[in-house]
C-alpha positions, -999 to +999 in steps of 0.1 A: +188+052+316+160+059+290+163+097+291+183+114+263+179+085+239+186+093+202+180+073+171+206+055+151+201+081+123+208+109+147+240+093+160+255+093+125+250+131+123+269+138+156+305+149+157+331+123+166+337+123+203+301+132+211+283+111+238+251+093+228+226+069+242+207+045+219+182+017+222+169-010+200+174-047+191+205-067+182+205-072+145+240-087+141+265-100+167+302-108+163+323-120+192+360-117+182+374-127+216+387-095+228+362-072+210+325-076+205+307-060+176+269-055+177+248-040+150+218-024+167+185-019+149+159+007+157+130+022+138+152+045+117+181+022+107+212+004+121+243+014+140+275-005+149+283-007+186+318-017+197+327-032+231+365-031+237+383-034+270+404-004+259+374+018+265+345-004+278+343-015+314+346-053+318+311-059+329+297-042+298+320-061+275+306-093+291+270-080+286+278-073+249+291-109+247+260-123+262+235-103+241+218-126+215+202-118+182+170-098+187+177-090+223+165-055+233+193-033+246+201+002+257+236+014+251+257+045+259+290+055+244+311+079+223+306+084+186+335+075+163+340+075+125+349+042+108+344+037+071+340+000+077+310+005+099+275+007+083+269+043+075+305+052+084+299+057+121+300+036+153+293+039+190+322+029+213+305+015+244+307+029+279+276+011+291+253-016+279+220-029+294+202-060+282+165-052+286+151-084+272+174-113+265+161-131+234+160-169+230+175-184+199+159-165+171+141-190+147+148-170+115+185-172+105+184-166+068+176-189+038+141-200+051+114-207+026+084-184+021+059-207+039+081-208+070+085-170+069+047-166+066+042-190+095+065-167+115+053-135+100+050-119+135+088-122+137+097-117+100+082-083+099+113-071+119+135-077+089+152-047+073+135-054+040+100-053+054+108-024+078+118-004+047+085-012+031+066-001+063+084+033+061+076+037+024+040+028+032+039+054+060+050+081+036+024+071+011-004+073+037+008+106+049+010+119+013-026+107+006-038+128+035-017+158+025-031+156-010-068+155-001-065+181+027-049+205+002-078+200-022-106+206+002-117+169+006-133+157+038-121+124+054-150+102+064-154+068+081-179+045+064-190+011+079-173-022+071-206-042+073-231-038+045-262-054+031-258-044-006-230-055-030-211-028-048-194-054-070-202-090-079-220-110-052-198-140-057-169-122-041-187-112-009-177-124+025-210-133+043-213-129+080-241-135+105-253-101+119-275-112+148-294-137+128-295-116+096-271-118+066-246-091+062-213-088+042-179-074+047-176-044+024-160-047-010-160-009-013-171+022+006-184+038-026-221+038-019-216+055+015-193+080+000-219+088-026-244+095+002-219+118+019-213+140-011-247+155-007-235+172+025-197+174+022-194+175-017-159+160-018-151+131+005-125+103+008-117+074+031-089+049+037-102+016+050-100-022+045-121-039+018-127-076+013-129-097-018-138-134-015-123-144-049-099-173-047-072-156-066-037-170-062-017-144-080+011-123-068-011-092-068-042-103-049-052-101-013-085-111+004-083-081+027-067-050+013-065-013+021-087+008-002-084+045-007-116+058-021-129+092-031-162+106-044-168+141-058-200+160-065-203+180-097-174+161-113-173+141-145-149+114-156-123+138-170-121+157-137-118+125-118-090+112-140-070+144-135-075+140-097-063+104-098-031+112-118-023+141-096-027+119-065-005+092-078+021+116-091+022+136-058+025+105-036+052+090-058+071+123-057+069+124-019+082+088-016+111+097-039+118+128-017+117+110+017+125+073+011+154+070-013+174+052+014+146+026+018+142+022-020+180+017-022+179-010+005+151-027-015+173-024-047+145-005-064+154+010-097+138+044-093+140+054-130+104+044-136+093+063-105+111+094-116+092+093-149+059+091-129+065+122-107+044+145-128+008+141-139-002+138-176-002+100-179-010+085-213-046+074-221-060+048-244-095+036-250-106+000-244-109-007-281-073+005-287-061-018-259-078-047-276-062-039-309-027-037-292-033-070-275-042-087-308-011-073-323+009-089-295-006-123-305-034-126-280-068-141-291-091-115-277-122-098-290-140-065-283-162-073-253-137-096-236-124-087-201-089-074-198-073-095-170-040-097-153-021-113-182-035-088-207-026-059-184+009-072-180+013-071-218-001-036-221+023-023-195+052-032-217+044-002-238+047+024-210+072+036-185+046+055-164+011+047-152-015+050-180-053+050-183-076+027-202-110+043-207-145+037-222-150+000-214-180-018-228-209-011-205-215-049-198-180-053-184-185-027-157-207-023-127-244-014-129-239+021-113-216+034-141-229+060-165-230+052-202-212+076-225-238+099-241-219+098-274-218+060-274-242+043-249-225+009-254-195+023-235-192+032-198-176+065-186-151+044-167-114+042-164-086+021-149-051+033-141-025+007-147+010+008-132+040-002-155+064-031-149+037-057-151+018-045-120-014-036-138-045-019-124-040+002-093-070+025-097-105+020-110-130+048-113-160+061-132-187+087-136-217+075-117-253+073-131-270+102-114-305+097-131-330+078-110-349+061-138-318+052-157-301+037-126-332+017-118-333+003-153-295-006-151-302-024-118-330-044-135-310-051-166-283-068-144-309-090-128-305-073-094-333-066-070-341-029-068-353-034-032-317-042-022-307-008-035-336+013-022-315+037-002-289+040-030-317+049-054-330+074-029-298+094-035-311+100-071-345+111-059-335+140-036-313+165-054-291+143-075-261+158-092-234+147-116-206+129-096-177+106-100-153+086-079-125+061-078-108+035-056-070+030-053-056-003-041-030+009-016-012-024-013-008-029-050+004+007-053+031+000-026+040-032-044+048-011-075+066+018-059+087-005-037+095-029-066+081-059-047+078-093-063+046-102-044+018-081-028+021-101+004+052-080+014+033-047+010+013-052+041+024-065+076-001-093+079-014-104+045-046-123+041-044-145+010-045-182+000-068-189+029-041-178+054-053-158+084-024-164+107-012-147+128 
């Protein structure tokens, strides 16, 4: 009975009277005595099925009556138009097979977030989250299209490391056969090594941060898109970033308007972000604006989530903050030759209160300067011996960035919390399921 199966989306494109076979899960069920209405859900949408003795054999009317919420079914019938049905089409049943009869489904609507997190393995079937997964799929596809078109090589760095890219306090320590190792915070160092053979590289992989953040935009395990480019300075990297974000946003608007509509996402902001050319402000300008907004903040202070939220009020597209004080940024970033107190670094902030979605910089390519920067931060040069080697053998100017995929999806999909941007979120000490 499985041959010739079409999707719910395809059925709606068929002419009335056409035969069709579909399969999926029972999303809604109404038994009106004589007639039975089932809304079937598959990976592409929903479709109303109607069992009526006028055109459905008795045994299949009874099967429709017995089908429970989330039962898996295969159905055959004839396409009909009905403006009352979801999408304006329905399938009038000729046959119905219950493949897996579901027990009483524990999610009925109105449950609290903790209950839904405890039952995440079932909640991910919801239409809301399914729409997010489709949007995420399109974003991941667009990332690959973008880098492929620009001659970047996709690579696969390791997840275990011995050296910290960012602060050591946020490292997850693991026992690697009796020796300490850490879950990676970033693949950057490995990407830097790979530019000396491939020049332009990128990766998409999990990263881990052991900071006990309990905000709506933090995860302990998140998906990290990172790129590194030989011969490029900060300006070239910023152009690459805005082109990437604009391209991916444009692809989502082209392919996922139905999903965005289901999520009740106002797409006006996304439309404004379809093209590169995002605004830029320097760190010192950001501090001035924050002070004008009433914040007690000084030059040299970090710009955190609350400060980012206030800054995003001034923009309806993503925007860059550049030239941070050197001490606020990581040891590997290159100082601005025109002002050595500032790093050639940038963050890209998304509007609507989301804040930073990309961080990047020009890297320090000089061996002696990098060695001194490591010492100035109180780090042990021996821990970075192989990283320093990259500057000893044919070093070149280079830059790179990291994009938080889950936070980007949170913005594009208009989600209230980052936990719904990823199927199985790791946050607030939750690792279930």
